[in-house]
C-alpha positions as CSV (number, residue, x, y, z in Angstrom):
1,M,33.0,-90.5,157.1
2,G,36.3,-90.6,159.0
3,K,38.2,-88.5,156.5
4,L,38.9,-84.8,156.0
5,P,36.7,-83.6,153.1
6,I,39.3,-81.0,152.1
7,V,41.2,-80.8,148.9
8,S,43.1,-77.7,147.6
9,C,45.8,-76.6,145.3
10,A,47.8,-73.4,145.0
11,F,47.9,-71.3,141.9
12,M,51.7,-71.7,141.8
13,D,54.3,-73.5,144.0
14,V,56.8,-71.4,145.8
15,L,59.8,-72.6,147.7
16,N,59.6,-72.3,151.5
17,S,55.8,-71.8,151.2
18,A,53.8,-74.8,152.5
19,F,50.6,-73.9,150.6
20,G,52.1,-71.9,147.6
21,F,50.9,-68.6,146.4
22,G,47.4,-67.7,145.1
23,V,46.4,-64.9,142.7
24,S,45.5,-62.5,145.5
25,R,48.9,-63.0,147.1
26,L,50.7,-62.4,143.9
27,L,48.7,-59.3,143.0
28,G,48.3,-57.8,146.5
29,G,50.9,-55.1,145.8
30,E,49.4,-54.1,142.5
31,Q,46.0,-53.9,144.0
32,R,47.2,-51.6,146.8
33,F,49.0,-49.5,144.2
34,Q,46.0,-49.2,141.9
35,Q,43.7,-48.3,144.9
36,G,46.1,-45.6,146.0
37,V,46.2,-44.1,142.5
38,I,42.4,-44.2,142.2
39,N,41.9,-42.5,145.6
40,T,44.3,-39.7,144.7
41,W,42.7,-39.4,141.2
42,I,39.3,-38.9,142.9
43,D,40.7,-36.2,145.2
44,S,42.1,-34.4,142.2
45,L,38.8,-34.7,140.3
46,A,36.9,-33.4,143.3
47,I,39.1,-30.3,143.4
48,T,38.6,-29.8,139.6
49,L,34.8,-30.1,139.9
50,N,34.8,-27.9,143.1
51,P,37.5,-25.3,142.3
52,V,39.4,-23.3,144.9
53,F,39.2,-19.4,144.6
54,Q,41.7,-16.9,145.8
55,Q,40.2,-13.7,147.4
56,L,41.6,-10.5,145.9
57,K,39.6,-7.6,147.4
58,G,36.4,-6.3,148.8
59,L,35.2,-9.4,150.6
60,G,36.0,-8.8,154.2
61,A,38.9,-10.3,156.1
62,G,41.5,-12.2,154.1
63,G,41.1,-15.3,156.2
64,Q,37.4,-15.6,155.8
65,N,35.9,-18.5,153.8
66,I,33.6,-17.2,151.0
67,S,30.8,-19.6,150.2
68,I,29.8,-19.7,146.5
69,A,26.8,-21.2,144.8
70,P,25.3,-21.1,141.3
71,G,23.8,-17.7,140.6
72,K,24.9,-16.2,143.9
73,V,26.1,-12.6,143.9
74,I,28.5,-11.7,146.7
75,T,29.3,-8.0,146.3
76,V,29.8,-5.6,143.4
77,E,33.3,-4.8,144.5
78,G,34.3,-8.3,145.4
79,E,36.7,-10.2,143.2
80,L,37.7,-13.9,143.3
81,K,40.4,-15.6,141.3
82,P,39.9,-19.3,140.6
83,L,43.0,-21.5,141.2
84,V,43.4,-23.8,138.2
85,T,44.1,-27.4,139.2
86,P,46.0,-29.4,136.5
87,S,44.3,-32.6,135.3
88,V,46.1,-35.8,136.2
89,S,43.7,-38.2,134.4
90,T,46.2,-39.2,131.7
91,E,48.9,-39.9,134.3
92,A,46.5,-41.9,136.5
93,M,45.1,-44.0,133.6
94,N,48.6,-44.8,132.3
95,A,49.7,-45.8,135.8
96,I,46.7,-48.1,136.3
97,Q,47.2,-49.6,132.8
98,N,50.8,-50.3,133.4
99,S,50.0,-51.9,136.7
100,E,47.3,-54.1,135.1
101,Q,49.8,-55.3,132.5
102,R,52.3,-56.2,135.2
103,A,49.6,-58.1,137.0
104,F,48.6,-59.9,133.9
105,R,52.1,-61.0,133.1
106,R,52.6,-62.2,136.7
107,V,49.6,-64.5,136.7
108,G,49.8,-65.5,133.0
109,A,46.5,-63.7,132.0
110,D,48.0,-61.9,129.1
111,G,48.3,-64.9,126.8
112,G,48.8,-63.8,123.3
113,S,48.8,-60.1,124.1
114,N,52.2,-59.7,122.5
115,I,50.9,-60.9,119.2
116,P,50.0,-58.1,116.7
117,D,46.4,-57.8,115.5
118,Q,47.4,-58.5,111.9
119,A,48.7,-61.9,112.9
120,F,45.1,-63.1,113.5
121,R,44.4,-62.9,109.8
122,T,46.5,-66.0,109.2
123,G,46.1,-69.6,110.5
124,A,49.7,-69.5,111.9
125,G,48.9,-66.4,113.9
126,V,45.8,-67.9,115.4
127,Q,47.7,-71.1,116.3
128,A,50.5,-69.0,117.9
129,F,47.9,-67.2,120.0
130,Q,46.3,-70.5,121.1
131,G,49.7,-72.0,121.9
132,D,50.6,-69.0,124.1
133,V,47.3,-69.2,126.1
134,T,47.6,-73.0,126.4
135,Q,51.1,-72.9,127.7
136,R,50.2,-70.3,130.4
137,L,47.1,-72.2,131.6
138,Q,48.5,-75.7,131.4
139,Y,50.5,-75.5,134.7
140,F,47.6,-74.5,136.8
141,L,45.2,-77.0,135.2
142,E,47.5,-79.9,135.8
143,Q,47.8,-79.0,139.5
144,Y,44.1,-78.6,139.8
145,V,43.4,-81.9,138.1
146,D,46.0,-83.9,140.1
147,L,45.3,-82.3,143.5
148,V,41.6,-81.5,143.4
149,F,39.6,-83.0,140.5
150,V,40.8,-86.6,140.6
151,P,40.9,-86.9,144.4
152,V,37.3,-85.7,144.6
153,L,36.2,-88.2,142.0
154,E,38.0,-91.0,143.8
155,A,36.4,-90.0,147.1
156,F,33.0,-90.1,145.4
157,L,33.6,-93.6,144.1
158,E,34.7,-94.8,147.6
159,L,31.7,-93.2,149.3
160,C,29.3,-94.8,146.7
161,A,30.9,-98.2,147.2
162,E,30.9,-98.0,151.0
163,N,27.4,-96.5,151.5
164,L,25.1,-97.3,148.5
165,T,22.9,-100.4,148.6
166,P,22.0,-102.4,145.5
167,N,18.4,-101.0,145.7
168,Q,19.7,-97.5,145.9
169,I,21.9,-98.1,142.8
170,Q,18.9,-99.4,140.9
171,Q,16.9,-96.3,141.9
172,I,19.6,-94.0,140.7
173,L,20.0,-95.7,137.4
174,S,17.3,-95.3,134.7
175,D,15.0,-98.1,133.9
176,E,16.8,-98.8,130.7
177,D,20.2,-98.8,132.3
178,A,19.1,-101.0,135.2
179,K,17.6,-103.6,132.8
180,A,20.6,-103.5,130.5
181,Y,23.0,-104.4,133.3
182,E,22.8,-108.2,133.8
183,G,26.0,-108.8,135.7
184,N,26.6,-109.5,139.3
185,I,26.2,-106.5,141.6
186,L,29.3,-107.6,143.5
187,D,31.4,-106.9,140.5
188,I,30.6,-103.2,141.0
189,Y,31.6,-103.3,144.7
190,N,34.8,-105.2,144.0
191,A,35.8,-103.4,140.9
192,D,39.3,-102.0,140.7
193,T,38.7,-98.5,139.2
194,K,41.2,-96.0,137.9
195,I,40.4,-92.5,136.9
196,E,42.3,-91.1,133.9
197,I,41.9,-87.6,132.5
198,V,41.1,-87.4,128.8
199,A,43.1,-85.3,126.5
200,G,40.5,-82.6,126.5
201,I,41.5,-81.5,129.9
202,K,45.2,-81.3,129.0
203,L,45.3,-78.3,126.8
204,T,48.7,-79.0,125.3
205,T,47.7,-82.5,124.3
206,K,44.3,-81.3,123.1
207,Q,45.8,-78.7,120.8
208,A,48.3,-81.1,119.4
209,A,45.6,-83.7,118.7
210,M,43.4,-81.2,117.0
211,N,46.3,-80.2,114.7
212,V,47.2,-83.8,113.9
213,A,43.7,-85.0,113.3
214,P,43.3,-83.7,109.7
215,L,46.6,-85.1,108.7
216,L,45.7,-88.5,110.2
217,V,42.5,-88.6,108.2
218,Q,44.4,-87.8,105.0
219,L,46.9,-90.5,105.8
220,L,44.2,-93.1,106.5
221,S,42.3,-92.2,103.3
222,N,45.4,-93.2,101.3
223,E,44.6,-96.2,99.1
224,A,47.9,-97.9,100.1
225,V,47.1,-97.6,103.8
226,Q,43.6,-98.9,103.3
227,Q,44.9,-101.9,101.3
228,S,47.4,-102.6,104.0
229,L,44.7,-102.6,106.7
230,V,42.6,-104.9,104.6
231,T,45.5,-107.3,104.1
232,Q,46.0,-107.5,107.9
233,A,42.2,-108.0,108.4
234,K,41.9,-104.6,110.2
235,K,39.9,-101.4,109.8
236,F,39.9,-97.9,111.1
237,D,36.8,-96.9,113.2
238,Y,36.0,-93.5,111.7
239,A,32.9,-93.2,113.9
240,E,34.9,-93.5,117.1
241,F,37.5,-91.1,115.7
242,A,34.9,-88.6,115.0
243,D,33.5,-89.0,118.5
244,E,36.9,-88.4,120.2
245,Y,37.7,-85.5,117.8
246,L,34.4,-83.7,118.6
247,E,34.9,-84.3,122.3
248,L,38.2,-82.5,122.0
249,M,36.5,-79.5,120.5
250,G,33.9,-79.5,123.3
251,W,30.9,-80.2,121.1
252,D,27.9,-82.4,121.9
253,I,28.6,-85.7,120.4
254,N,25.2,-87.3,120.9
255,S,23.4,-84.6,119.0
256,L,25.9,-84.6,116.0
257,I,26.4,-88.3,115.4
258,V,23.1,-90.2,115.5
259,D,21.8,-93.5,114.2
260,M,20.4,-93.6,110.8
261,T,16.7,-94.2,110.3
262,K,15.1,-96.8,108.0
263,D,14.5,-94.1,105.4
264,D,18.2,-93.0,105.6
265,L,19.3,-96.6,105.2
266,Q,17.0,-97.1,102.2
267,R,18.3,-93.9,100.5
268,M,21.9,-95.0,101.2
269,Q,21.3,-98.4,99.6
270,Q,19.7,-96.7,96.6
271,Q,22.5,-94.3,96.2
272,N,25.0,-97.1,96.6
273,G,23.3,-99.2,93.9
274,A,23.2,-96.2,91.6
275,A,26.9,-95.5,92.3
276,V,27.8,-99.2,91.7
277,K,25.8,-99.2,88.4
278,A,27.5,-95.9,87.3
279,Q,30.9,-97.3,88.2
280,A,30.2,-100.5,86.2
281,D,28.9,-98.4,83.2
282,M,32.1,-96.4,83.4
283,Q,34.3,-99.4,83.5
284,L,32.3,-100.9,80.6
285,E,32.8,-97.7,78.5
286,Q,36.5,-97.7,79.3
287,L,36.7,-101.4,78.3
288,K,34.9,-100.6,75.0
289,H,37.2,-97.7,74.4
290,Q,40.2,-99.8,75.0
291,N,39.0,-102.5,72.7
292,D,38.4,-100.0,70.0
293,I,41.9,-98.7,70.4
294,D,43.3,-102.3,70.3
295,S,41.3,-103.0,67.2
296,I,42.6,-99.8,65.5
297,D,46.2,-100.7,66.5
298,T,45.8,-104.3,65.1
299,K,44.3,-103.1,61.8
300,A,47.0,-100.4,61.5
301,T,49.7,-103.1,62.1
302,A,48.2,-105.5,59.5
303,Q,47.9,-102.7,56.9
304,A,51.5,-101.7,57.6
305,G,52.6,-105.4,57.1
306,V,50.7,-105.7,53.9
307,A,52.3,-102.5,52.6
308,V,55.7,-103.6,53.5
309,L,55.2,-107.1,51.9
310,R,53.8,-105.5,48.7
311,S,56.8,-103.2,48.5
312,N,59.2,-106.1,49.0
313,L,57.5,-108.2,46.3
314,K,57.5,-105.3,43.9
315,R,61.2,-104.7,44.5
316,A,62.0,-108.4,44.1
317,E,60.0,-108.5,40.8
318,Q,61.8,-105.5,39.4
319,Q,65.1,-107.1,40.4
320,G,64.2,-110.4,38.6
321,L,63.3,-108.6,35.4
322,N,66.6,-106.7,35.4
323,E,68.6,-109.9,35.7
324,A,66.6,-111.7,32.9
325,I,67.2,-109.0,30.2
326,P,70.9,-108.7,29.2
327,A,72.3,-105.3,29.1
328,G,72.6,-103.6,25.6
329,N,69.8,-105.7,24.0
330,P,66.6,-104.0,24.9
331,Q,64.6,-106.0,22.3
332,Q,65.1,-109.2,24.1
């Protein structure tokens, strides 16, 4: 094709190193150390399983090797003393474990290992673990996406545009897709394409979006926000939001969000009608209750006014009688 079909990226960039360092280069020393410990450990284990004996007496010359076997009797007077070889299994296992921990820290494979087990019982502990793993993997993923993934996709697009004929494109597409496309085929060849990586590849962005999504739904469900969107002749597409949120989680969107059938639509309409009727009945009951309260208040106010008027009239009548009868002449 006139191009070098080679793309690559290093695990990490290193100054004065044209191609960077890979995992094998970073862990070469630890691998040699662990292999040496294992070889020595096997030698010590072989001596333990096949012990060495010291000749004490009665078995011929002192420099002669005495072969032993299960159930073999050498001589009655002979005596052999086994040389006890100390076990080095604990030391070998500790050395290998410490080497593995150093290797994990060097390549970032120990994400969250410094978090205690009891921290996973809380949501904050789980988020801290995910944040640590994400932070350690993000650097390599960004390098891989920028230097390998995107260039390969761009090369595929160029090869398709330069080599595929319209008939081949029609054969690759399904019958439904081929019929659905009614545009000019030249628009595909002359298209200016740009590849962008979704947030699902960028772990830091993905984790932040997953944490903010519940808060965003709660905010958009607020009545004031809904009223503001309606006033501006706008709406929030919850279906698209659910698609993108499920995509961040790596779930199959097409199998989770599907079109409703006619039966589903019918049941929804019936439920909506029942819900509207129940809401109307509730509003009617509230209105009747409010009317009863208003009637009681009006009646109580009128009764209070009549009582006050009657009291005033009675007081005025008593005062008039007192003024009409002179004092000291009760007969009049």
